[in-house]
C-alpha positions as a Markdown table, in Angstrom:
| # | Residue | x | y | z |
|---|---|---|---|---|
| 1 | Met | -9.3 | -22.7 | -26.6 |
| 2 | Ala | -8.9 | -19.1 | -25.5 |
| 3 | Tyr | -12.2 | -17.2 | -25.2 |
| 4 | Thr | -13.1 | -14.0 | -27.1 |
| 5 | Leu | -16.3 | -12.3 | -26.0 |
| 6 | Thr | -18.2 | -13.8 | -29.0 |
| 7 | Asn | -17.0 | -17.4 | -28.2 |
| 8 | Leu | -18.0 | -17.0 | -24.6 |
| 9 | Gln | -21.4 | -15.7 | -25.4 |
| 10 | Asp | -22.0 | -18.5 | -27.8 |
| 11 | Asp | -21.0 | -21.1 | -25.2 |
| 12 | Ile | -23.2 | -19.7 | -22.5 |
| 13 | Arg | -26.2 | -19.8 | -24.9 |
| 14 | Ser | -25.3 | -23.3 | -26.0 |
| 15 | Tyr | -24.8 | -24.7 | -22.4 |
| 16 | Thr | -28.1 | -23.1 | -21.2 |
| 17 | Glu | -29.9 | -23.9 | -24.5 |
| 18 | Val | -31.2 | -20.3 | -24.5 |
| 19 | Asp | -31.1 | -18.1 | -27.6 |
| 20 | Ser | -30.4 | -14.4 | -28.1 |
| 21 | Asn | -34.0 | -13.5 | -27.6 |
| 22 | Val | -33.5 | -14.1 | -23.9 |
| 23 | Phe | -29.7 | -13.8 | -23.7 |
| 24 | Ser | -29.2 | -10.6 | -25.6 |
| 25 | Thr | -25.7 | -9.2 | -25.9 |
| 26 | Gly | -26.5 | -6.6 | -23.2 |
| 27 | Val | -27.8 | -9.3 | -20.7 |
| 28 | Leu | -24.9 | -11.6 | -21.4 |
| 29 | Asn | -22.3 | -8.8 | -20.9 |
| 30 | Thr | -23.8 | -8.0 | -17.5 |
| 31 | Ile | -23.7 | -11.7 | -16.6 |
| 32 | Ile | -20.1 | -12.0 | -17.7 |
| 33 | Lys | -19.0 | -8.9 | -15.8 |
| 34 | Asn | -20.7 | -10.2 | -12.7 |
| 35 | Ala | -18.8 | -13.5 | -13.1 |
| 36 | Glu | -15.5 | -11.7 | -13.6 |
| 37 | Asn | -16.1 | -9.6 | -10.4 |
| 38 | Arg | -16.9 | -12.8 | -8.5 |
| 39 | Ile | -13.7 | -14.4 | -9.6 |
| 40 | Tyr | -11.8 | -11.3 | -8.7 |
| 41 | Arg | -13.2 | -11.1 | -5.2 |
| 42 | Asp | -12.9 | -14.9 | -4.5 |
| 43 | Ser | -9.2 | -15.2 | -5.3 |
| 44 | Asp | -6.2 | -13.0 | -5.6 |
| 45 | Ser | -4.4 | -13.0 | -9.0 |
| 46 | Asp | -0.9 | -11.9 | -10.0 |
| 47 | Asp | -2.5 | -10.4 | -13.2 |
| 48 | Asn | -4.1 | -7.6 | -11.1 |
| 49 | Arg | -0.9 | -6.6 | -9.3 |
| 50 | Phe | 0.3 | -3.2 | -10.4 |
| 51 | Tyr | 2.9 | -0.6 | -9.5 |
| 52 | Ala | 2.8 | 3.2 | -9.8 |
| 53 | Thr | 5.7 | 5.6 | -9.1 |
| 54 | Ser | 5.3 | 9.3 | -8.4 |
| 55 | Asn | 6.6 | 12.0 | -6.1 |
| 56 | Leu | 5.2 | 13.5 | -2.9 |
| 57 | Val | 4.5 | 17.2 | -2.8 |
| 58 | Ile | 6.2 | 19.3 | -0.2 |
| 59 | Gly | 3.8 | 20.5 | 2.5 |
| 60 | Ser | 1.0 | 18.2 | 1.3 |
| 61 | Arg | 0.2 | 14.9 | 2.9 |
| 62 | Tyr | -2.4 | 13.8 | 0.3 |
| 63 | Val | -1.7 | 11.6 | -2.6 |
| 64 | Thr | -4.2 | 10.9 | -5.4 |
| 65 | Ile | -5.4 | 7.3 | -5.8 |
| 66 | Pro | -5.0 | 5.8 | -9.3 |
| 67 | Ser | -8.3 | 5.5 | -11.2 |
| 68 | Asp | -8.0 | 1.7 | -11.5 |
| 69 | Leu | -7.1 | 1.1 | -7.8 |
| 70 | Arg | -9.0 | -1.4 | -5.7 |
| 71 | Phe | -6.7 | -1.6 | -2.7 |
| 72 | Ile | -3.2 | -0.7 | -1.7 |
| 73 | Arg | -0.8 | -3.6 | -1.0 |
| 74 | Tyr | 2.2 | -1.6 | 0.3 |
| 75 | Ile | 4.0 | 1.8 | -0.1 |
| 76 | Gln | 7.7 | 2.1 | -0.7 |
| 77 | Leu | 9.5 | 5.4 | -0.4 |
| 78 | Lys | 13.0 | 6.5 | -1.4 |
| 79 | Asp | 14.6 | 8.7 | 1.3 |
| 80 | Ser | 17.1 | 11.5 | 0.8 |
| 81 | Asn | 20.0 | 9.0 | 0.8 |
| 82 | Gly | 18.3 | 7.0 | -2.0 |
| 83 | Asp | 17.5 | 4.1 | 0.3 |
| 84 | Gln | 14.1 | 2.4 | -0.1 |
| 85 | Val | 12.0 | 2.3 | 3.1 |
| 86 | Phe | 8.5 | 0.9 | 3.6 |
| 87 | Leu | 5.7 | 3.0 | 5.1 |
| 88 | Glu | 3.6 | 1.5 | 7.9 |
| 89 | Lys | -0.2 | 1.4 | 7.4 |
| 90 | Arg | -2.3 | 3.1 | 10.1 |
| 91 | Asp | -5.8 | 4.5 | 10.3 |
| 92 | Thr | -6.2 | 8.2 | 9.9 |
| 93 | Ser | -7.1 | 8.8 | 13.6 |
| 94 | Phe | -3.8 | 7.4 | 14.6 |
| 95 | Met | -1.9 | 9.6 | 12.2 |
| 96 | Ser | -3.9 | 12.7 | 13.4 |
| 97 | Glu | -2.7 | 12.0 | 16.9 |
| 98 | Tyr | 0.9 | 11.1 | 15.8 |
| 99 | Tyr | 1.3 | 14.3 | 13.8 |
| 100 | Asn | -1.3 | 17.0 | 14.7 |
| 101 | Thr | -0.1 | 19.8 | 12.4 |
| 102 | Pro | -0.8 | 18.3 | 9.0 |
| 103 | Ala | -0.4 | 21.6 | 7.1 |
| 104 | Thr | 3.2 | 22.0 | 8.3 |
| 105 | Ser | 5.9 | 20.0 | 6.4 |
| 106 | Ser | 8.0 | 18.0 | 8.8 |
| 107 | Gly | 10.3 | 15.4 | 7.3 |
| 108 | Leu | 10.3 | 11.8 | 6.0 |
| 109 | Pro | 6.8 | 10.2 | 6.2 |
| 110 | Lys | 6.6 | 7.1 | 8.3 |
| 111 | Tyr | 2.9 | 6.1 | 8.0 |
| 112 | Tyr | 0.2 | 6.0 | 5.4 |
| 113 | Gly | -3.5 | 5.3 | 5.4 |
| 114 | Asn | -6.7 | 5.4 | 3.3 |
| 115 | Trp | -8.3 | 8.9 | 3.4 |
| 116 | Asp | -11.3 | 8.7 | 1.1 |
| 117 | Ala | -12.3 | 7.3 | -2.3 |
| 118 | Glu | -9.9 | 9.6 | -4.2 |
| 119 | Asn | -6.9 | 10.1 | -1.8 |
| 120 | Trp | -4.6 | 8.4 | 0.6 |
| 121 | Val | -2.6 | 10.2 | 3.2 |
| 122 | Val | 0.9 | 10.2 | 4.8 |
| 123 | Ala | 2.3 | 11.4 | 8.1 |
| 124 | Pro | 4.3 | 13.3 | 8.9 |
| 125 | Thr | 3.8 | 15.8 | 6.1 |
| 126 | Pro | 6.8 | 15.6 | 3.7 |
| 127 | Asn | 9.4 | 18.3 | 3.5 |
| 128 | Ala | 10.8 | 17.0 | 0.2 |
| 129 | Thr | 9.6 | 15.5 | -3.1 |
| 130 | Phe | 10.3 | 12.0 | -2.0 |
| 131 | Glu | 9.8 | 9.3 | -4.7 |
| 132 | Ile | 7.1 | 6.8 | -3.8 |
| 133 | Thr | 6.1 | 3.5 | -5.3 |
| 134 | Met | 2.7 | 2.2 | -4.7 |
| 135 | Ala | 2.0 | -1.5 | -5.1 |
| 136 | Tyr | -1.7 | -2.1 | -5.5 |
| 137 | Thr | -4.3 | -4.4 | -6.9 |
| 138 | Lys | -6.1 | -2.9 | -9.8 |
| 139 | Gln | -9.5 | -3.2 | -11.3 |
| 140 | Pro | -9.3 | -6.3 | -13.6 |
| 141 | Asp | -9.7 | -6.0 | -17.3 |
| 142 | Ser | -13.0 | -7.2 | -18.6 |
| 143 | Ile | -13.6 | -9.4 | -21.7 |
| 144 | Thr | -16.7 | -7.3 | -22.4 |
| 145 | Ala | -14.6 | -4.2 | -23.2 |
| 146 | Ser | -11.9 | -3.5 | -25.7 |
| 147 | Pro | -9.3 | -4.8 | -26.1 |
| 148 | Gly | -10.4 | -7.9 | -24.1 |
| 149 | Ser | -13.5 | -8.5 | -26.3 |
| 150 | Thr | -11.3 | -9.5 | -29.2 |
| 151 | Ala | -7.8 | -10.3 | -27.7 |
| 152 | Gly | -9.2 | -11.9 | -24.6 |
| 153 | Thr | -8.1 | -11.3 | -21.0 |
| 154 | Tyr | -5.7 | -13.1 | -18.6 |
| 155 | Thr | -8.6 | -15.1 | -17.2 |
| 156 | Ser | -10.3 | -15.9 | -20.6 |
| 157 | Asn | -7.0 | -16.9 | -22.2 |
| 158 | Lys | -5.6 | -19.1 | -19.4 |
| 159 | Tyr | -8.5 | -20.1 | -17.2 |
| 160 | Gln | -11.4 | -20.7 | -19.6 |
| 161 | Asp | -13.2 | -23.2 | -17.5 |
| 162 | Leu | -13.3 | -20.9 | -14.5 |
| 163 | Leu | -14.8 | -18.0 | -16.5 |
| 164 | Leu | -17.3 | -20.3 | -18.2 |
| 165 | Tyr | -18.5 | -21.9 | -15.0 |
| 166 | Ala | -18.7 | -18.6 | -13.1 |
| 167 | Ser | -20.8 | -17.2 | -16.1 |
| 168 | Leu | -23.1 | -20.2 | -16.1 |
| 169 | Val | -23.8 | -19.8 | -12.4 |
| 170 | Glu | -24.8 | -16.2 | -13.1 |
| 171 | Ala | -26.8 | -17.3 | -16.2 |
| 172 | Tyr | -28.8 | -19.9 | -14.4 |
| 173 | Gly | -29.4 | -17.5 | -11.6 |
| 174 | Tyr | -30.8 | -15.0 | -14.1 |
| 175 | Leu | -33.0 | -17.8 | -15.6 |
| 176 | Lys | -34.2 | -18.8 | -12.1 |
| 177 | Gly | -33.4 | -22.4 | -12.5 |
| 178 | Pro | -33.3 | -25.3 | -13.0 |
| 179 | Val | -31.9 | -25.6 | -9.4 |
| 180 | Asp | -30.0 | -28.8 | -10.1 |
| 181 | Met | -28.1 | -27.2 | -13.0 |
| 182 | Leu | -27.4 | -24.1 | -10.9 |
| 183 | Gln | -26.0 | -26.4 | -8.1 |
| 184 | Tyr | -24.0 | -28.4 | -10.7 |
| 185 | Tyr | -22.3 | -25.4 | -12.1 |
| 186 | Glu | -21.7 | -23.8 | -8.7 |
| 187 | Gly | -19.9 | -27.0 | -7.8 |
| 188 | Ser | -17.9 | -26.9 | -11.1 |
| 189 | Tyr | -17.0 | -23.3 | -10.4 |
| 190 | Gln | -15.8 | -24.0 | -6.9 |
| 191 | Arg | -13.6 | -26.8 | -8.1 |
| 192 | Ala | -12.1 | -24.6 | -10.8 |
| 193 | Leu | -11.7 | -21.8 | -8.3 |
| 194 | Gln | -9.8 | -24.0 | -5.9 |
| 195 | Ser | -7.2 | -25.1 | -8.6 |
| 196 | Tyr | -7.0 | -21.5 | -9.8 |
| 197 | Ser | -6.3 | -20.3 | -6.2 |
| 198 | Ile | -3.7 | -23.0 | -5.6 |
| 199 | Glu | -1.8 | -21.9 | -8.7 |
| 200 | Gln | -2.2 | -18.1 | -8.2 |
| 201 | Gln | -1.7 | -17.9 | -4.4 |
| 202 | Gly | 0.4 | -21.0 | -4.0 |
| 203 | Arg | 2.6 | -22.3 | -6.8 |
| 204 | Arg | 3.2 | -18.9 | -8.4 |
| 205 | Arg | 4.4 | -17.5 | -5.1 |
| 206 | Arg | 6.8 | -20.3 | -4.2 |
| 207 | Asp | 10.3 | -20.9 | -5.2 |
| 208 | Glu | 11.2 | -24.6 | -5.7 |
| 209 | Trp | 14.9 | -24.0 | -4.8 |
| 210 | Gln | 14.0 | -22.2 | -1.5 |
| 211 | Asp | 10.6 | -23.8 | -0.6 |
| 212 | Gly | 11.1 | -27.2 | -2.1 |
| 213 | Ala | 8.9 | -28.9 | -4.8 |
| 214 | Ile | 5.3 | -29.4 | -3.9 |
| 215 | Arg | 4.6 | -33.0 | -3.2 |
| 216 | Thr | 1.3 | -34.8 | -3.2 |
| 217 | Pro | 0.9 | -37.5 | -0.5 |
| 218 | Met | 0.4 | -40.9 | -2.1 |
| 219 | Lys | -1.2 | -43.9 | -0.4 |
| 220 | Ser | 1.1 | -46.8 | -0.5 |
| 221 | Glu | 0.0 | -50.2 | 0.8 |
| 222 | Ser | 2.4 | -52.3 | 2.8 |
| 223 | Pro | 3.7 | -55.3 | 0.8 |
| 224 | Ser | 2.9 | -57.6 | 3.8 |
| 225 | Lys | -0.8 | -56.9 | 3.1 |
| 226 | Tyr | -0.7 | -59.2 | 0.1 |
């Protein structure tokens, strides 16, 4: 069953045998958001991959970061011939040494790097409005906010066990025990996380024709043993 926010809140209260006097809506929403953030940080997910296309500004090496960006995966640029090229990531000190006149437009950018919380930067400074495509990982949608609260999210609709166990770990941490239950659900979360990671970072990024089908080794006893 896919989770809505109400279903998940009910299950957390049911599993912990704690009512709404302790687990109010506000407390549970914080617990669930902490669980979602833990899942997000513990494993990469295709659902959080996003792409944004814009144009560089002549004479400006700064580009505004999308509001939902967590980190940049790569930058692709279309040159004057219409060919796609990839920019190489460097730290800003390298780019300052490579191109030490940032206010002067030069040509086709070759490098990019993180500048601050609101901007990333290219070098050399562009002399044309080159089209750029940023591939990045975005802030995941939360089931505690609309539309996820009623429609569910990628995680709550497809990986209910993972979200539930992560939430129960946070819930028992909030309740400060019992320790054995905290350890039990931590183990359950780790097992669910492992299968989730295998699918997200393994199976979904393989091609059976090119990579071959995944095969599980099976123990086969020799007939001579019997």
